[in-house]
N, CA, C and O atoms as a printed pandas DataFrame, in Angstrom:
     atom_number atom_name residue_name chain_id  residue_number  x_coord  y_coord  z_coord
0              1         N          MET        A               1    0.812   -1.184    0.128
1              2        CA          MET        A               1    0.103   -0.004   -0.044
2              3         C          MET        A               1    0.976    1.316    0.047
3              4         O          MET        A               1    0.569    2.424   -0.303
4              5         N          THR        A               2    2.104    1.072    0.512
5              6        CA          THR        A               2    2.977    2.383    0.568
6              7         C          THR        A               2    3.135    2.859   -1.052
7              8         O          THR        A               2    2.870    4.000   -1.429
8              9         N          ALA        A               3    3.541    1.946   -1.802
9             10        CA          ALA        A               3    4.068    2.487   -2.911
10            11         C          ALA        A               3    2.950    3.186   -3.582
11            12         O          ALA        A               3    3.151    4.240   -4.185
12            13         N          LEU        A               4    1.505    2.514   -3.482
13            14        CA          LEU        A               4    0.563    3.303   -4.082
14            15         C          LEU        A               4    0.076    4.225   -3.602
15            16         O          LEU        A               4   -0.714    4.862   -4.299
16            17         N          ARG        A               5    0.316    4.610   -2.401
17            18        CA          ARG        A               5   -0.104    6.126   -1.807
18            19         C          ARG        A               5    1.055    7.046   -2.215
19            20         O          ARG        A               5    0.783    8.228   -2.425
20            21         N          GLN        A               6    2.413    6.590   -2.358
21            22        CA          GLN        A               6    3.303    7.411   -2.565
22            23         C          GLN        A               6    3.037    7.936   -4.326
23            24         O          GLN        A               6    3.228    9.058   -4.796
24            25         N          ARG        A               7    2.604    6.843   -4.943
25            26        CA          ARG        A               7    2.096    7.012   -6.445
26            27         C          ARG        A               7    1.248    8.338   -6.787
27            28         O          ARG        A               7    1.345    9.294   -7.557
28            29         N          ARG        A               8    0.296    7.840   -5.722
29            30        CA          ARG        A               8   -1.027    8.788   -5.741
30            31         C          ARG        A               8   -0.455   10.346   -5.410
31            32         O          ARG        A               8   -0.606   11.280   -6.197
32            33         N          LYS        A               9    0.097   10.436   -4.359
33            34        CA          LYS        A               9    0.829   11.579   -3.922
34            35         C          LYS        A               9    1.693   12.372   -4.844
35            36         O          LYS        A               9    1.641   13.592   -5.004
36            37         N          LEU        A              10    2.450   11.571   -5.398
37            38        CA          LEU        A              10    3.173   12.400   -6.601
38            39         C          LEU        A              10    2.320   12.589   -7.696
39            40         O          LEU        A              10    2.412   13.739   -8.125
40            41         N          ARG        A              11    1.467   11.837   -8.350
41            42        CA          ARG        A              11    0.668   12.289   -9.185
42            43         C          ARG        A              11   -0.348   13.280   -8.851
43            44         O          ARG        A              11   -0.974   13.705   -9.822
44            45         N          ARG        A              12   -0.672   13.766   -7.667
45            46        CA          ARG        A              12   -1.553   14.809   -7.136
46            47         C          ARG        A              12   -0.636   15.958   -7.315
47            48         O          ARG        A              12   -0.949   16.857   -8.095
48            49         N          ARG        A              13    0.498   15.994   -6.637
49            50        CA          ARG        A              13    1.653   16.938   -7.009
50            51         C          ARG        A              13    1.854   17.395   -8.258
51            52         O          ARG        A              13    1.769   18.601   -8.492
52            53         N          TRP        A              14    2.139   16.509   -9.200
53            54        CA          TRP        A              14    2.380   16.863  -10.640
54            55         C          TRP        A              14    1.134   17.490  -11.300
55            56         O          TRP        A              14    1.262   18.235  -12.271
56            57         N          PHE        A              15   -0.173   17.164  -10.730
57            58        CA          PHE        A              15   -1.595   17.603  -11.222
58            59         C          PHE        A              15   -1.508   19.126  -10.546
59            60         O          PHE        A              15   -1.807   20.065  -11.283
60            61         N          LEU        A              16   -1.191   19.350   -9.455
61            62        CA          LEU        A              16   -1.506   20.788   -8.916
62            63         C          LEU        A              16   -0.324   21.501   -9.478
63            64         O          LEU        A              16   -0.596   22.672   -9.743
64            65         N          LEU        A              17    0.854   21.172   -9.730
65            66        CA          LEU        A              17    1.803   21.977  -10.440
66            67         C          LEU        A              17    1.716   22.309  -11.888
67            68         O          LEU        A              17    2.241   23.315  -12.367
68            69         N          ALA        A              18    0.957   21.330  -12.652
69            70        CA          ALA        A              18    0.581   21.693  -13.947
70            71         C          ALA        A              18   -0.790   22.628  -13.916
71            72         O          ALA        A              18   -0.861   23.489  -14.794
72            73         N          GLU        A              19   -1.830   22.528  -13.018
73            74        CA          GLU        A              19   -2.671   23.140  -12.879
74            75         C          GLU        A              19   -2.320   24.770  -12.560
75            76         O          GLU        A              19   -2.763   25.729  -13.192
76            77         N          LEU        A              20   -1.492   24.807  -11.519
77            78        CA          LEU        A              20   -0.898   26.052  -11.199
78            79         C          LEU        A              20   -0.474   26.957  -12.362
79            80         O          LEU        A              20   -0.687   28.155  -12.545
80            81         N          LEU        A              21    0.239   25.980  -13.157
81            82        CA          LEU        A              21    1.324   26.599  -14.373
82            83         C          LEU        A              21    0.413   27.145  -15.480
83            84         O          LEU        A              21    0.574   28.211  -16.075
84            85         N          SER        A              22   -0.560   26.257  -15.664
85            86        CA          SER        A              22   -1.607   26.721  -16.599
86            87         C          SER        A              22   -2.528   27.870  -16.215
87            88         O          SER        A              22   -2.838   28.728  -17.042
88            89         N          ILE        A              23   -2.890   27.883  -15.175
89            90        CA          ILE        A              23   -3.836   29.087  -14.386
90            91         C          ILE        A              23   -2.762   30.393  -14.495
91            92         O          ILE        A              23   -3.076   31.484  -14.970
92            93         N          ALA        A              24   -1.493   30.065  -13.978
93            94        CA          ALA        A              24   -0.603   31.431  -13.963
94            95         C          ALA        A              24   -0.379   32.051  -15.427
95            96         O          ALA        A              24   -0.369   33.274  -15.567
96            97         N          VAL        A              25   -0.174   31.060  -16.670
97            98        CA          VAL        A              25   -0.189   31.565  -17.806
98            99         C          VAL        A              25   -1.244   32.273  -18.338
99           100         O          VAL        A              25   -1.153   33.232  -19.103
100          101         N          LEU        A              26   -2.394   31.694  -17.843
101          102        CA          LEU        A              26   -3.535   32.400  -18.301
102          103         C          LEU        A              26   -3.717   33.823  -17.917
103          104         O          LEU        A              26   -4.017   34.708  -18.718
104          105         N          VAL        A              27   -3.490   34.017  -16.471
105          106        CA          VAL        A              27   -3.561   35.484  -15.945
106          107         C          VAL        A              27   -2.515   36.245  -16.289
107          108         O          VAL        A              27   -2.595   37.473  -16.280
108          109         N          ALA        A              28   -1.261   35.500  -16.679
109          110        CA          ALA        A              28   -0.239   36.339  -17.037
110          111         C          ALA        A              28   -0.374   36.799  -18.655
111          112         O          ALA        A              28    0.294   37.706  -19.152
112          113         N          SER        A              29   -1.173   36.152  -19.231
113          114        CA          SER        A              29   -1.318   36.351  -20.712
114          115         C          SER        A              29   -2.686   37.278  -20.854
115          116         O          SER        A              29   -2.826   37.899  -21.908
116          117         N          VAL        A              30   -3.625   37.381  -19.897
117          118        CA          VAL        A              30   -4.666   38.220  -19.893
118          119         C          VAL        A              30   -4.101   39.625  -19.709
119          120         O          VAL        A              30   -4.205   40.540  -20.526
120          121         N          ILE        A              31   -3.382   39.681  -18.320
121          122        CA          ILE        A              31   -3.023   41.018  -18.103
122          123         C          ILE        A              31   -2.002   41.500  -19.100
123          124         O          ILE        A              31   -2.066   42.709  -19.325
124          125         N          ALA        A              32   -1.007   40.779  -19.793
125          126        CA          ALA        A              32   -0.266   41.250  -20.753
126          127         C          ALA        A              32   -0.955   41.527  -21.782
127          128         O          ALA        A              32   -0.498   42.469  -22.429
128          129         N          GLY        A              33   -2.074   40.968  -22.260
129          130        CA          GLY        A              33   -2.890   41.520  -23.432
130          131         C          GLY        A              33   -3.532   42.585  -23.246
131          132         O          GLY        A              33   -3.639   43.384  -24.176
132          133         N          ILE        A              34   -4.060   42.818  -22.099
133          134        CA          ILE        A              34   -4.710   44.224  -21.997
134          135         C          ILE        A              34   -3.961   45.462  -21.423
135          136         O          ILE        A              34   -4.442   46.550  -21.107
136          137         N          SER        A              35   -2.657   45.036  -21.361
137          138        CA          SER        A              35   -1.777   46.328  -20.749
138          139         C          SER        A              35   -1.389   46.904  -22.006
139          140         O          SER        A              35   -1.324   46.251  -23.048
140          141         N          GLU        A              36   -1.050   48.512  -21.874
141          142        CA          GLU        A              36   -0.664   49.256  -23.141
142          143         C          GLU        A              36    0.743   48.931  -23.357
143          144         O          GLU        A              36    1.197   49.348  -24.423
144          145         N          ARG        A              37    1.689   48.164  -22.455
145          146        CA          ARG        A              37    2.864   48.041  -22.665
146          147         C          ARG        A              37    3.120   47.150  -23.818
147          148         O          ARG        A              37    3.987   47.341  -24.671
148          149         N          PHE        A              38    2.148   45.991  -23.761
149          150        CA          PHE        A              38    2.524   44.909  -24.637
150          151         C          PHE        A              38    1.265   44.940  -25.864
151          152         O          PHE        A              38    0.938   43.952  -26.522
152          153         N          SER        A              39    0.788   46.025  -25.965
153          154        CA          SER        A              39   -0.274   46.372  -27.140
154          155         C          SER        A              39    0.371   46.243  -28.716
155          156         O          SER        A              39   -0.387   46.641  -29.601
156          157         N          ALA        A              40    1.627   45.752  -29.122
157          158        CA          ALA        A              40    2.057   45.985  -30.060
158          159         C          ALA        A              40    1.373   44.993  -31.262
159          160         O          ALA        A              40    0.959   43.865  -30.993
160          161         N          GLU        A              41    1.316   45.586  -32.638
161          162        CA          GLU        A              41    0.512   44.655  -33.525
162          163         C          GLU        A              41    1.163   43.196  -33.690
163          164         O          GLU        A              41    0.389   42.247  -33.815
164          165         N          ALA        A              42    2.441   42.990  -33.694
165          166        CA          ALA        A              42    2.938   41.487  -33.787
166          167         C          ALA        A              42    2.428   40.732  -32.422
167          168         O          ALA        A              42    2.251   39.521  -32.560
168          169         N          LEU        A              43    2.230   41.150  -31.437
169          170        CA          LEU        A              43    1.988   40.423  -30.148
170          171         C          LEU        A              43    0.597   40.312  -30.279
171          172         O          LEU        A              43    0.219   39.334  -29.633
172          173         N          THR        A              44   -0.486   40.990  -30.929
173          174        CA          THR        A              44   -1.680   40.960  -30.729
174          175         C          THR        A              44   -2.270   39.236  -30.967
175          176         O          THR        A              44   -3.145   38.714  -30.276
176          177         N          PRO        A              45   -1.602   38.631  -32.009
177          178        CA          PRO        A              45   -2.456   37.372  -32.277
178          179         C          PRO        A              45   -2.052   36.258  -31.171
179          180         O          PRO        A              45   -2.688   35.212  -31.040
180          181         N          LEU        A              46   -0.946   36.594  -30.407
181          182        CA          LEU        A              46   -0.388   35.656  -29.414
182          183         C          LEU        A              46   -1.501   35.958  -28.279
183          184         O          LEU        A              46   -2.120   35.060  -27.708
184          185         N          PHE        A              47   -1.670   37.302  -28.034
185          186        CA          PHE        A              47   -2.443   37.291  -26.696
186          187         C          PHE        A              47   -3.899   37.095  -26.759
187          188         O          PHE        A              47   -4.608   37.239  -25.763
188          189         N          ARG        A              48   -4.455   36.695  -28.175
189          190        CA          ARG        A              48   -5.696   36.277  -28.327
190          191         C          ARG        A              48   -5.568   34.824  -28.425
191          192         O          ARG        A              48   -6.678   34.364  -28.157
192          193         N          VAL        A              49   -4.820   33.971  -28.657
193          194        CA          VAL        A              49   -4.726   32.488  -28.514
194          195         C          VAL        A              49   -4.255   32.182  -27.226
195          196         O          VAL        A              49   -4.826   31.275  -26.621
196          197         N          LEU        A              50   -3.221   32.834  -26.642
197          198        CA          LEU        A              50   -2.852   32.129  -25.687
198          199         C          LEU        A              50   -3.533   31.964  -24.261
199          200         O          LEU        A              50   -3.303   31.038  -23.483
200          201         N          PRO        A              51   -4.493   33.117  -24.032
201          202        CA          PRO        A              51   -5.479   32.850  -22.876
202          203         C          PRO        A              51   -6.371   31.667  -23.320
203          204         O          PRO        A              51   -6.622   30.825  -22.458
204          205         N          ILE        A              52   -6.886   31.501  -24.575
205          206        CA          ILE        A              52   -7.729   30.390  -24.779
206          207         C          ILE        A              52   -7.125   28.999  -24.712
207          208         O          ILE        A              52   -7.809   28.087  -24.249
208          209         N          ALA        A              53   -5.960   28.787  -25.118
209          210        CA          ALA        A              53   -5.242   27.817  -25.046
210          211         C          ALA        A              53   -4.826   27.349  -23.595
211          212         O          ALA        A              53   -4.721   26.144  -23.365
212          213         N          ALA        A              54   -4.624   28.150  -22.763
213          214        CA          ALA        A              54   -4.406   28.028  -21.064
214          215         C          ALA        A              54   -5.616   27.571  -20.635
215          216         O          ALA        A              54   -5.722   26.489  -20.058
216          217         N          ALA        A              55   -6.631   28.361  -20.884
217          218        CA          ALA        A              55   -7.902   27.893  -20.431
218          219         C          ALA        A              55   -8.512   26.575  -20.565
219          220         O          ALA        A              55   -9.117   25.964  -19.684
220          221         N          LEU        A              56   -8.255   26.151  -21.935
221          222        CA          LEU        A              56   -8.430   24.777  -22.329
222          223         C          LEU        A              56   -7.515   23.588  -21.535
223          224         O          LEU        A              56   -7.937   22.549  -21.027
224          225         N          VAL        A              57   -6.063   24.110  -21.600
225          226        CA          VAL        A              57   -5.417   23.234  -20.777
226          227         C          VAL        A              57   -5.966   23.127  -19.204
227          228         O          VAL        A              57   -6.248   21.997  -18.805
228          229         N          ALA        A              58   -6.078   23.898  -18.583
229          230        CA          ALA        A              58   -6.542   24.296  -17.309
230          231         C          ALA        A              58   -7.907   23.379  -17.056
231          232         O          ALA        A              58   -8.014   22.589  -16.119
232          233         N          GLY        A              59   -8.827   23.601  -17.955
233          234        CA          GLY        A              59  -10.061   22.707  -17.950
234          235         C          GLY        A              59  -10.036   21.397  -18.173
235          236         O          GLY        A              59  -10.903   20.652  -17.715
236          237         N          LEU        A              60   -8.887   20.920  -19.011
237          238        CA          LEU        A              60   -8.802   19.456  -19.396
238          239         C          LEU        A              60   -7.884   18.752  -18.367
239          240         O          LEU        A              60   -8.173   17.636  -17.936
240          241         N          LEU        A              61   -6.875   19.363  -18.015
241          242        CA          LEU        A              61   -6.052   18.542  -16.960
242          243         C          LEU        A              61   -6.933   17.943  -15.812
243          244         O          LEU        A              61   -6.361   16.927  -15.418
244          245         N          PRO        A              62   -7.829   18.109  -15.273
245          246        CA          PRO        A              62   -8.733   17.256  -14.113
246          247         C          PRO        A              62   -9.184   16.057  -15.028
247          248         O          PRO        A              62   -9.043   14.908  -14.608
248          249         N          ILE        A              63   -9.656   16.268  -16.113
249          250        CA          ILE        A              63  -10.283   15.140  -16.807
250          251         C          ILE        A              63   -8.860   14.181  -17.220
251          252         O          ILE        A              63   -9.045   12.964  -17.202
252          253         N          VAL        A              64   -8.068   14.460  -17.428
253          254        CA          VAL        A              64   -6.882   13.661  -17.923
254          255         C          VAL        A              64   -6.380   13.047  -16.656
255          256         O          VAL        A              64   -6.176   11.834  -16.715
256          257         N          TYR        A              65   -6.149   13.634  -15.548
257          258        CA          TYR        A              65   -5.411   13.343  -14.192
258          259         C          TYR        A              65   -6.474   12.561  -13.727
259          260         O          TYR        A              65   -6.047   11.419  -13.557
260          261         N          PHE        A              66   -7.729   12.650  -13.426
261          262        CA          PHE        A              66   -8.574   11.886  -12.619
262          263         C          PHE        A              66   -9.697   11.041  -13.299
263          264         O          PHE        A              66  -10.736   10.634  -12.780
264          265         N          SER        A              67   -9.244   10.866  -14.607
265          266        CA          SER        A              67  -10.411    9.819  -15.205
266          267         C          SER        A              67   -9.693    8.593  -15.147
267          268         O          SER        A              67   -8.483    8.373  -15.193
268          269         N          LYS        A              68  -10.810    7.732  -15.021
269          270        CA          LYS        A              68  -10.598    6.169  -14.678
270          271         C          LYS        A              68  -10.299    5.573  -16.222
271          272         O          LYS        A              68  -11.213    5.548  -17.046
272          273         N          PRO        A              69   -9.053    5.133  -16.526
273          274        CA          PRO        A              69   -8.789    4.188  -17.521
274          275         C          PRO        A              69   -9.799    3.062  -17.942
275          276         O          PRO        A              69  -10.134    2.345  -16.999
276          277         N          THR        A              70  -10.282    2.795  -18.997
277          278        CA          THR        A              70  -11.004    1.905  -19.369
278          279         C          THR        A              70  -10.397    0.485  -19.505
279          280         O          THR        A              70   -9.373    0.458  -20.188
280          281         N          ARG        A              71  -10.772   -0.585  -19.047
281          282        CA          ARG        A              71  -10.245   -1.742  -19.301
282          283         C          ARG        A              71  -10.494   -2.724  -20.343
283          284         O          ARG        A              71   -9.927   -3.810  -20.458
284          285         N          GLY        A              72  -11.407   -2.229  -21.100
285          286        CA          GLY        A              72  -11.823   -2.972  -22.212
286          287         C          GLY        A              72  -13.176   -2.985  -22.429
287          288         O          GLY        A              72  -13.947   -2.812  -21.485
288          289         N          LEU        A              73  -13.595   -3.181  -23.626
289          290        CA          LEU        A              73  -15.157   -3.163  -23.801
290          291         C          LEU        A              73  -15.686   -4.314  -23.245
291          292         O          LEU        A              73  -15.055   -5.371  -23.237
292          293         N          ARG        A              74  -16.958   -4.175  -22.711
293          294        CA          ARG        A              74  -17.891   -5.397  -22.218
294          295         C          ARG        A              74  -19.345   -5.200  -22.718
295          296         O          ARG        A              74  -20.211   -6.031  -22.444
């Protein structure tokens, strides 16, 4: 049981790290997108796509980490 608990704990830590990173990218890209400093024409497409991509990753991470794998068709 100890190895299983350690694996779950490690998996939970990786999930939290990935979720925090995706939320940080989301918040940073939204803030940078609305600020005057980064409003250059060349960066506009990046700040339109990056928040959407980060939100998708943040939404899909719980599904990927906590979904039950299928064992086969019955």
